[in-house]
Structures are given as structure tokens and as C-alpha cells.
C-alpha positions, 0 to 999 in steps of 0.5 A: 536532500534524500530523494531515493529514501522518500521514493521507497516509502511512496512506492510501497505506499504500510515486531511481532515475531509471527509469520507474515500473511502479506509480503512485499518485495521492492526490487532494485529495478523498482528502487532505481525507477523511483530514483529516476522519477524523483530526480526532476521533482527534487530539482524543482524543489531545490529551486524553491529553497531560500538560503539563510543569510551568510555573515562573516568578516575578512581581514584586508590588512588595513582593517576588517570588512564585515559582510552579509549575504542575504535573500539568497535564492537558487536561479539554476540547479544542475542535479546529476541523477543520484546513486542509491543502493540497498545495503545488506541487512541495514538500509540504503545508501544515497549519494549525489556527486557534482551537484552545482547551483547558481544563486543570487541575492543581496550583499551589504558590508561595513568597513570602518564607518563606510556602509555599502550594499548591492546585489551578487551572483554566486555559483557553487560547484561540485557539491558531493553528498553521501547519506546512509540510513538504517531501516527498521521497525518500531514496537508498533510495527511501523517502518522506521528510518534513522540516519547513520552517516552523512558526508558532504563537501563543496568543491568551489564557489565563484562570487560576482558583486554588483552595485555600490562600491563592489569594484572595490571589494571584488578583489578581496573575494578570494579572502572570504571565499573559503569562509562561504564554502565552510558555511555551506558545507556545514549546513548540508548534513544537518539538513539531510538529517532533519529530512530523515527525522521528518520522514521518520515522523511521517512514518510513525504517524501512519496507521497500521490498523484501519477500518475497512467498512462498518464490519471489518478492521485490517491490521497491517503492522510489520512482523519484523525488521525489513530483510534487505539484500543488495538486490531487494528489500522484503517487508512482512506484514501481519495482514489480518482482518478482525470483526470490529464488534467482537475482535475475536482471533480466528482459530487458525494462524498464518502459515509460513510461505516463501514468495518466489522471485520473478526476475524483471519486476519492480514489485512483488506481493504475496497474499496468504490464504490466512488473510482471506480466511481471517476476513471470512471469519471476521464476517462470521464472528460478527454475525454477518453471514446470514440471510432471510430469503422469501419468494420476492427475492428469488431472481426471475431467471430461476424457474422456481418459486418459494412456496409449499406448492413448488416444494411439493415436487421435492417434499410430497407431504408438504403441500398436503399439510400446508397447501398454498402457503409462501415460505421463508428461509433463514440461512446461516453459515455454520462456520466461516467459509474457508479458502484454500489456495492451490497452484493455478486455482483455489477452493472455497468450502461453504457450510450452511444451515437452512431453516424453512418455515411457512407463513400462514394467512395470519402471518404466523411462521410455522417451522417446517424443517432444517437442512445442512448444505455443504458445498465446495467450489473451485475458483481461478483468478488471472490478470488481463487487460489491466483487469482482475478476472476470474471464474468459479465452478461447482465441485460438489453439493451435499444436502443433509436433513438436520431436523423436520417438523413434517416428518422424514423425506428424501433429500436427493431431488432437492439436492439436485434442484439446489445444484441446478440452481447453483449452476444457473447462478454461477453462470451469471457470476462468471459472466461478471467475473469474466468482464473483470474489475480494474486493478486498484491504483496506488496513490499517484501511480498505477500497476503495469505489466502485472502478473498473478500466480496462484500458489499453494497457500498464497497468491503471488502478484508481480508488477511494475509501477508507473508514475502517472504523468498528471500526478508527477508534480504532486506524488511527493507533495509532502516536502522533506527538503 
């Protein structure tokens, strides 16, 4: 009985008093789309409802007739499209006006010692329901929904009895019609409130922290109550990755940002650079940003082999001291790679340490030298043809000799060689990034007309949502009615 409230939380398919790193805005356009899409589903669900028995009595001047209407099922439902609106800093108001049902069932009655039974058809006209709910967040950062007001009225009922001695009792319908109206009317708001309670229980059961993979977990509790205006609802989420192993907090915090509105879209989302950098720090603190490289791992399209002979062109004394030996590189991040979002592009700074060693014929590893490599890249992201696409370019590479067991050597030539290798690798990467990856699907829905804009400190995504035709009957499969 509260279709549009349910749709709001399905479309968003997720207080700490901190700056949210992820922001989501549901606009009135999105709310109205959800309302429209849910109406047919609600009508199907209503037609599956079985009503409780209705019992009572009526005085017909010559005695009391005791009656029971049982097995009441809906045969037809005329459901006008509901009205739903955001309420400033409160929640939602949903109303349905002119709802009508055609129902059928069995009747039985008792008058003195006379018992009789049969079937009946009943029409219930002009049911009006208005419900107001308040949206908030609980102590765990989960969205909460509470009923604050409900009003219901039933315009009229018409009953036609069949079978038995129904011709005797039909004239007395007018005497107990009001009782039937009262019973139906008294049950509507309790059903609505039970629906809201069930929805709130469902929301409280949702996870606000989950493992992304074996390394990272992602925390997405709300950072405060929803910010609701007549035109939209704004939600702020923590949006922080952690190492499952260490759960170390990153040495930086989320900065405040304002997600600008872009007219005409159902949903807007803002992802701050804090979220991306917390993932990077999570991998770093878990010890995942390291690699061991040997010659067999060098791609064939790179015209360089990892041995002392090939390295002699950059370090002349190396093949003289250790002729014809294979080499290994132990690569470690010196700190977490950091992303910086700017209007139109983003910058990635990477600082690594490379320890080189040579492998003697007996397998002994001989340490050679340690290099520090500082590199900077510029990247762009865009959305086209329903895919997330991008490109990367090298800004700068600086190579510094940290220590050496083979004596000092100039790093200019080696630095140029690394730059050339990076250019080749980036060319291959950009070919893949240009192909793009399909945008992720929301459960039972897909993003359409999606636009991505890179801003200072965050990435903004604006999109409409389309319920998939094949999932239309199941996207609200959890029954709250």
C-alpha cells in the first residue's frame, strides 16, 4: 500500500557527522518514474490479496441476522496512478484517490434457527489513502523509514448475494453496508503501517560494509540524515575502502564537495578522490603493491631483456662485473599511489622503489642497486555508447639512484629507457581503455543517457534509469503489501 516509498529505495538499490565521500541525489523525475513503473506491479499484487473474513449482525426489526463474508478475493482492481511528493526535510507523502475493487466470496448467515449460505459479488468504490513517512538514518548509518500519518476513507460498497435464500436477505443490504465500509476502512491504515515497518526492517538488515575482494572492504554507511527538498533527496555516504588485514585508517580525510545539479536527470552521483585514494591506501597497507619481475615476465613487444648484458647499455660496469647473468627486480610502492581529480582530467602520482639483483649459476641472488622512480600520469574518463572509456598519458618520470653495490652510475639513459617502455605500455593500455567497459547494471535496471564530468576533487555522474522489461515483474519481488 506504499508503492512509491518502496521504489525510492529500490532505485538507490545503501550518522557519522563526517564529510561524505559519495553522494547520491534522487530527483523528482526519478521519483515520478519509479511511481509510474510501480503502479502496474502494485495492481498485480493487489489482485493476489485474500481479505480476512468479515462478520457482523444487523437488526431487521424481527430479530438479528448474523452474517459472515469469507474467502473474499479481488477479481478486478482499478488503481489510479498514485501521487508522491518529497516533503521538505521530512520524507515522502504518498496518496491514492479513487481506488476501486471488485471482489467475490462466500456468504453464510444465521437468523434464529435458520442457516443459509451462498456466494456474493461486491464492489468497493472510491478508496482514498494518504500516507506520510519520515526518512532518517539509524546509529549504524542505515536508512530508516517511519510512518508519521495515515488517513483512509471508503466511498461506498455495493453487494449482490447469490444462492440460498439470498432473495430474502438482499433487501437488507442497506442495513449492514455501513458496517462493511467501517471494517474495510479500519483495516487500511494498519496495513499501510505494517508495510512501512516491514520496509524499515528490510532496510535495517542491509549491509553498510562489505568485502569487495580478499583484500578490501568497503564502508558505505550514511553520514547523516537525508537532505530532502521538494525537488530532490540527497544522500551522503562514507565511501571508504579499508584493508581487511590491517583496517588501517588512511592518513587523509574526505574533503567537503558540492555535487552540482544537472537538470533533466533522475539520478546524480558524486565520487570523491578520497574514495579512490582510500582503495589505493588499502592495497598499500595490506602489502599488495609490490611485484617480483624476472625476464620471463617481460612482454615480447618490449625490445629489452632483463639481464646484465642488456643493462650494460645503461650501466657500463654491470656486464663487466657480472657477465651474462639474468636479473630480477623487486618492485615496491614507497607509499600509496594518489589520485587528484581536476576539471576534465585526473592526475595519478606513483612513487616506487626498485631493487635489482643478479642470479648466479648456483641460484644465489646478488644485490646490485636500488632505484627510486617517481612518475606522474594524466587520465581522462568519459561515457559513450553505454560504456565507460578512458585514456592515460605520461606526464613525467624521474629516476634517482638510492644505493648501489656496483658503484655510482648515471641514470639519464636508464630514465629515458623507462620512459620509452612506459610509452609502449600506455599505448597498449589506451587501446583497451578506448574500447571501454559496459556500465554496471543496477539490479533489474540499467543506466541510460549517462553523462560523466570530472570536477575538482570528485567525479560527477548524471543518469536516467530504465527498468528492464524482462525484470519488470520481479524487480520489487519482496512483498511489502
